[in-house]
N, C-alpha and C positions, 0 to 999 in steps of 0.2 A: 233540764231537757234541751235547752238551746245549745249548751256545750256539747251534749251527747250527739245531737243531730249534726252539728258542725264537724265533730270528730269522725262520724261515720262517712260524711260526705268527703272529707279529706282523705280517708282511707280508700274510698272508692276511686277518687281521682288519682291517687297514688298508684293504685293497681292498674288503672287504665294507662297511666304514663309509662309504667314499666313494661306493659304489654306492647305499647306502640314503639318503645325504644329497644325492642329485642334485637340482638345482633344478627345480621344477615350475612353469614359467612360467604355465601355464593356471590352476593353483590360486591362484598369487599374483595374477594378473589378476582372477580372480573375487572375491578378498577386497578388492582395491582398488576394484573396481566397486561392491561392497556398501557399502564405507565412503563412497564418493562419493555413491551414491544415498541412503543413510541420512542423511548429513549434509545433502544438499540438501533432503530431505523434512523433516527436523527444523527447519531454518532457515525453510523456506516456511511450515510450520505456525505457528511462533512469530511470524513477521512478520504473517501473515494474521490470527492471533488478536488481536494487539495493534494492528492498524490502526484508524484512525478511520473512522467511517461518513461517506461524502461526501454528507450530506444537510443541506440548509439550510432552515430555516423562513423563508419569504419574507414580508416586510412592507414597507410604504411609509409615508412621513411627508410630508404635504402642506406643512406650515409649522410654525414653533415653537408649542408648546403644543397642537397638534392631536393627536388620538388616533392611536395606531399602528394601521394597517389591514393585516389579513392579505390577501395576494394570492397568485395562482398564476402570474403572468406576470413578465416582466422589467421593467427600469426604463425609464421614458420617456426619449426622446431629450432630451438636455440635463441630465438628472438625474445623480446620482452614487450608486453602490452601495457600501456599506461592509459588511464582514464582521466578525463578532465572536462570542464565546461568551457565552451567557447562562445563569446558574445558576438553575434552577427552584426552586420552593418545597420540593421533595423533596430538593434538594441535587445533582441531576444537571445536567450541562451540555448545552446545546443550541446548535448552530451556527445563527446567524441571518444572513440576507441582507436588509439594509435599504436601500430605495431612498429617497434624499432627492429628492423631486419638484421639478422646476424651476417657477419662477413668472415670469410676464412682467412686466418692469419697463420703464418709459418714462424715458429720460434727458432731459437738458436740451434736447437737440436734437429732442425728440419722436420719438426712435427707440426701437423696442421691442427688447428683448434678454432672453434667457432666463438667469436667475440662480438660485442656490440661496438661498431665504429662510433666514436664520440668526438673526434677532432681531426681536422686536416690542417697541417701546418703550412708555413710559407713555402716550403719546398715541395708541396703537393703530397707529402706522406700522410697516410691515414693511420690514426691511432685507435686501438681497440682495448676494451676491458670487459670484465665479467659483468653479467646483467645487473647484479646488485652491488657493484663496487661504488665507491664515492664519486669516481669520475663519471660514471653513467648517471648517477643521481643528479649531479650538477648539469649534465647534458639534458636530462629530462626537463629541468626548469627552463633551460634556454629554448628547447623545442616548443613547450607549451606557450611560452611567451610570444614566440614568433610564428605560431601556427596561423595559417590563412586558409580560407575556403573561397571558391568562386561564388559569384552571385547565384548561379544556377544551383550549385550544391547547397547553398544556404536555404534557398526556397524549397528544395526537395527535402532537406532535413527537417525544416519547420513543419512542412506538410505531413511527413511521415510520423513525426513526434505527436502532432495533433491527432492523427489517425490512431496511433497506438494508445493515446490517452482515452479517446472515446471507446475503444475496444475494452480497455481495463475498467472504465466506469460502467459500461454495460454489463460486463462480467460480474462486477461487484453488486450491481442491482439485481442480477439474477440470483446470486447467492443470498442476498437479503430477502428476496421474495420467497425462496425455498425455505430459508430459516424461519421466517414469520409463519409460513404455512405449517411447518412442523411444530412450531411452538403453539400455534392455535389449536392444532389437532391434539397435542398433549394436554392443553388446558381443558378442552372439551372432554377428553377421555377421563381426566381426573374428576371433573364434575359429574360425569355419568356414573363413575364407580362410587363416589361418595353418596350420591343420591340413591343408588341401589342399596347401600348399607343402611341408610336412614329411612328407607321406604318412601322416598319423595318421588313423585312422578316426573318424567322427563319434561324439561321446559319450565318447571316450577321451582321456587326456592324453599317451599315448606309443604308439609303434608296438608291436604285440604281438610277443612273443618266441616264436620257433618252436624 
């Protein structure tokens, strides 16, 4: 009798344990959604914070030994644009877009052609070559090495780059907010549909017991 009573009590406790440990798919789905949303938000913030500002200080160079001229437009037809980072006097880096302006040269056949001037010799003669020639490639290295900016231009470039970064970060946060809102709406809609199939009232995870 004692053994039988113990066995029945054990079975009753086992049934209660299984009942209490029933799987709650809605609670599990909510936790998964929170993990996915939180992970996506964290990754987006980190990437947006560490992104580079897509701002370039625009300059042009007419010929070798000429001063670097700040511009607001693109490069002339026949010219070549090169991109590089320039370290300012304060130690900060600024992205630069430099246009190597073309120059008209006359060949032996008296034909005019647009070339990139890359060298001025001791006699004052200017030499030119095609934009993607080895001579111009070597000239680009010299130009980027000796590139200079005025103190005023450095301040303007740093300020504009910071302004561009803030704009990009705000835009990324806007996309993040919209994405989380859409994701949350989808999660809610899926829960609403599943509850409808299972006959579970809205806001509850199981059918009420009567």
